[in-house]
C-alpha positions in Angstrom: 152.2 11.0 -90.6 152.0 7.8 -92.1 154.3 5.2 -91.0 156.5 4.0 -94.0 156.5 -0.2 -94.2 158.8 -2.8 -95.5 156.9 -5.0 -98.2 158.4 -7.3 -101.5 157.2 -8.3 -104.1 155.6 -11.6 -104.8 154.1 -12.1 -108.2 155.4 -10.1 -111.5 153.5 -10.8 -114.2 154.4 -9.2 -117.4 152.1 -8.3 -120.4 154.6 -6.8 -123.0 158.1 -5.6 -122.5 157.4 -2.1 -121.1 153.3 -3.5 -118.7 153.2 -5.5 -115.9 151.2 -6.8 -113.0 152.7 -7.1 -109.4 151.4 -7.5 -105.6 153.0 -6.2 -103.1 152.8 -7.6 -99.0 153.7 -6.5 -96.5 157.4 -8.0 -95.0 156.2 -8.6 -91.5 151.6 -10.1 -92.2 150.8 -6.6 -91.4 147.3 -5.8 -92.6 147.0 -2.6 -95.4 144.9 -0.1 -94.3 140.8 -0.2 -95.8 140.1 1.8 -98.7 137.8 2.8 -101.8 137.9 1.4 -105.0 139.9 3.9 -106.8 142.1 5.0 -104.8 146.6 5.7 -104.9 149.2 4.5 -102.0 152.8 6.1 -102.1 155.2 3.4 -102.4 159.4 4.0 -102.4 162.1 2.2 -104.3 165.6 2.4 -102.6 168.2 1.9 -105.7 167.0 4.2 -108.2 168.3 5.6 -110.8 168.6 9.3 -110.8 167.5 11.8 -112.6 167.6 15.8 -113.2 165.6 18.5 -115.2 166.5 20.3 -117.8 164.5 23.7 -119.2 165.4 23.9 -122.6 163.3 26.8 -123.6 159.8 26.0 -123.5 160.5 21.9 -123.4 161.0 20.6 -119.8 164.0 17.3 -120.3 164.9 14.7 -117.9 168.8 13.5 -118.1 170.5 11.6 -116.4 172.0 13.2 -112.6 175.5 11.5 -113.0 178.5 12.0 -109.9 181.3 13.5 -110.0 182.7 10.0 -111.9 179.5 10.3 -114.6 178.1 7.3 -113.4 174.2 8.0 -112.9 173.0 8.6 -109.2 171.4 6.0 -107.4 168.8 6.8 -104.3 165.4 6.5 -102.9 161.9 7.8 -104.7 158.9 7.1 -103.9 156.0 7.9 -106.5 152.0 7.1 -106.3 150.1 4.3 -107.7 146.1 3.6 -108.4 146.6 -0.1 -106.4 144.2 -2.0 -109.2 142.6 -4.7 -107.1 139.5 -4.3 -105.5 139.0 -3.7 -101.7 137.4 -7.4 -100.9 140.5 -8.8 -102.2 142.8 -7.3 -100.3 141.0 -7.7 -97.5 140.8 -11.7 -98.0 144.4 -12.2 -99.3 146.3 -8.9 -97.1 148.2 -7.7 -100.8 147.7 -4.8 -102.9 147.8 -5.1 -106.7 149.3 -2.8 -109.1 149.5 -2.4 -113.2 152.4 0.1 -114.2 154.5 1.1 -117.5 158.0 1.1 -117.7 158.2 5.3 -118.7 160.8 6.1 -121.6 161.4 9.8 -121.7 161.8 11.1 -125.6 165.7 11.1 -124.9 165.4 7.3 -124.1 165.4 8.1 -120.5 163.3 5.1 -118.1 161.6 6.3 -115.5 163.8 6.3 -111.9 161.1 4.8 -110.1 159.6 1.6 -113.2 163.1 1.5 -114.3 164.0 0.3 -110.8 160.9 -2.1 -110.4 161.2 -4.0 -113.8 165.1 -4.4 -113.4 165.6 -8.0 -112.0 162.3 -8.1 -110.0 161.9 -11.3 -112.2 164.3 -13.4 -110.9 163.5 -13.0 -107.0 166.6 -10.7 -107.2 164.9 -7.1 -106.6 161.6 -7.5 -104.7 162.1 -5.1 -101.7 160.1 -1.6 -101.7 158.6 0.0 -98.9 155.3 1.8 -98.9 152.7 4.4 -96.9 151.0 2.8 -94.3 148.6 5.3 -95.5 145.7 4.9 -99.0 144.3 8.1 -100.0 142.4 9.9 -103.3 139.4 10.9 -104.1 138.3 9.2 -107.4 136.4 7.2 -106.4 132.9 6.6 -107.7 131.6 8.2 -104.4 133.1 11.1 -105.2 133.2 11.0 -108.8 130.5 9.4 -109.6 127.1 10.3 -107.1 124.3 10.8 -108.6 124.2 10.0 -112.2 122.4 7.7 -114.3 124.8 6.5 -116.2 129.2 6.5 -115.8 131.3 5.9 -118.5 135.4 4.9 -118.1 137.7 5.6 -120.0 140.9 3.4 -119.3 144.1 3.6 -121.2 147.2 2.1 -120.8 147.9 1.9 -117.1 144.8 4.1 -117.1 142.6 1.1 -116.3 143.9 0.7 -112.5 141.4 2.5 -110.6 138.2 1.4 -112.8 139.2 -2.2 -112.6 139.3 -1.8 -108.8 136.4 -0.1 -109.1 134.5 -2.8 -111.1 135.3 -5.5 -109.4 134.2 -4.0 -105.9 130.8 -3.5 -107.7 131.0 -7.3 -109.2 131.1 -8.7 -105.3 128.6 -6.2 -104.3 126.3 -6.9 -106.7 126.6 -10.7 -105.9 126.5 -9.9 -102.2 123.1 -8.2 -103.2 123.8 -4.6 -103.1 123.8 -4.3 -107.2 124.3 -0.7 -108.2 121.8 1.4 -109.6 123.8 3.1 -112.1 124.6 1.8 -115.5 128.7 1.3 -116.2 130.5 1.3 -119.3 134.2 0.8 -119.2 135.9 1.5 -122.3 139.5 -0.5 -122.8 142.7 0.6 -124.7 145.8 -0.5 -125.4 148.0 -1.0 -128.3 148.1 -4.7 -128.8 145.8 -7.3 -127.2 148.3 -8.5 -125.2 148.2 -5.0 -123.5 145.0 -5.5 -122.3 144.9 -6.2 -118.9 142.0 -7.7 -117.2 140.6 -8.2 -120.3 139.1 -12.4 -119.6 138.5 -10.9 -116.3 136.4 -8.0 -117.2 134.5 -10.2 -119.6 133.9 -12.8 -117.3 132.9 -10.0 -114.9 129.8 -8.9 -118.3 128.8 -11.5 -119.2 127.9 -13.0 -115.6 125.1 -10.1 -115.5 125.4 -9.4 -112.0 124.5 -5.7 -113.1 124.4 -3.2 -115.2 127.9 -3.4 -116.7 129.5 -3.4 -120.3 132.9 -3.9 -121.6 134.2 -2.5 -124.4 138.2 -3.0 -125.0 139.8 -1.4 -128.0 143.6 -2.1 -129.4 145.1 1.2 -131.9 147.4 -2.1 -133.2 145.5 -4.2 -134.4 146.2 -7.9 -135.8 144.5 -9.9 -138.6 142.6 -12.0 -135.0 141.7 -8.7 -133.2 140.3 -7.8 -136.2 137.9 -10.5 -137.1 137.2 -10.7 -133.1 133.7 -9.0 -132.3 134.4 -8.6 -129.1 137.4 -6.6 -130.0 136.9 -2.8 -131.0 140.2 -0.6 -132.7 140.6 2.5 -132.4 142.1 5.2 -129.7 139.5 6.1 -126.8 139.6 9.8 -127.2 139.0 8.9 -131.3 135.9 5.9 -129.3 134.8 8.5 -127.7 134.1 11.5 -130.6 132.5 8.3 -132.3 130.1 7.7 -129.5 129.2 10.9 -128.8 129.0 11.6 -132.9 131.6 14.1 -133.2 133.9 14.5 -136.4 137.3 13.1 -135.4 138.8 16.9 -135.8 136.3 20.2 -134.1 137.1 22.4 -136.6 136.3 26.0 -135.7 134.4 26.8 -138.4 131.9 24.4 -136.9 130.1 26.0 -134.0 127.9 22.9 -133.1 130.3 20.2 -132.8 131.9 23.1 -130.7 128.7 23.6 -128.4 128.5 19.5 -128.3 131.9 19.8 -127.3 131.0 22.0 -124.5 127.9 20.0 -123.6 130.0 16.9 -123.3 131.7 18.4 -121.1 130.3 19.6 -118.4 128.9 16.2 -117.6 132.6 14.9 -117.7 135.3 15.2 -114.5 138.1 15.5 -117.6 138.7 19.0 -118.9 139.4 18.0 -122.9 139.8 14.5 -123.9 141.7 15.7 -126.7 144.3 16.0 -124.6 144.6 12.9 -122.3 146.2 10.6 -124.4 149.3 13.4 -124.2 148.6 13.6 -120.9 148.9 9.4 -120.1 151.4 8.2 -122.5 147.9 6.6 -124.5 149.5 4.7 -128.0 149.8 6.6 -131.2 148.7 3.8 -133.4 146.8 2.5 -135.2 144.1 3.8 -137.6 142.9 7.0 -136.0 140.8 7.9 -138.7 138.1 4.9 -138.4 138.0 3.9 -134.9 135.4 0.7 -133.9 133.4 0.4 -131.4 133.0 -3.3 -130.1 130.1 -4.9 -132.0 126.3 -4.7 -130.8 128.0 -2.1 -128.5 125.4 0.8 -129.6 122.3 -1.9 -129.8 122.5 -1.9 -125.8 124.1 1.0 -125.4 122.6 4.2 -128.0 124.4 7.0 -128.0 121.5 9.3 -127.6 121.3 8.6 -124.2 121.3 11.4 -122.0 124.3 13.0 -121.7 123.5 15.3 -119.0 122.9 12.1 -116.4 126.3 11.0 -117.8 129.5 11.3 -116.1 132.5 10.8 -117.6 135.7 10.0 -115.7 139.5 9.5 -116.8 142.5 8.5 -115.1 145.8 9.9 -115.2 149.2 8.4 -114.8 151.7 11.0 -112.6 154.7 10.9 -114.2 157.7 8.8 -113.1 160.3 11.7 -113.1 
């Protein structure tokens, strides 16, 4: 059985009220286990506000778990997170990096683990955590994209984490003379420009042309600045995918051709339903869903008709913090 190790948060960078990047190091300087880009690790906090599950008909909701005096109980919570640092970064700096969102349910109840993370960490009063000394998961390029000539990665919100790890490692390998044979495209969608984590780093990797990689950022709540920026697209990831593959904004039951095209893409994808993904991942519902816009020049470099049967589409899903 894997051992639980003591660690601490050494860097915390807030992108918005509810989104942050942070790094974890081991308390005693021990090395982290080796891993592949796309894998995850379990983290634990001991001072989490606990919740309990209530079923109202077909609806599941979470409410504060109160003690006999009406105070919300506190206790340990373990939660798994995809690693956003690349394996080579961990080997060099002996840290793990994560991209997290402060979850909030429909009733306003905050996620147990993330509430604990965001509480006081910037003042370094709440920087301790533990981690399981084992990194696992099969959401890797070797397992999910082997044999495809084109790989389309769709990262919405913090679902970007495993993909940025993959892209950084691919870039590192390419610089070292091991350029990957496939063409990689990353769709990165969030609400605002400020919430596009790793945005400049991904632009720089694309600009380097070390391997065949295109980065397509998009925001669903564009500002005037974003609308004038040729490097930024607008719209939610699901609608950008529909535009890319020539789908209507919504598939009509009577439109047999659209349904057949949809099934074709689903066979080539690792995610069963692109419509359902935003709801599962907590993707933004803002913005003008009727008029998605791909980044300027993207179609010229990657025409949408290029071999769907030879394309693997990867979409990461975030486990709910409940």
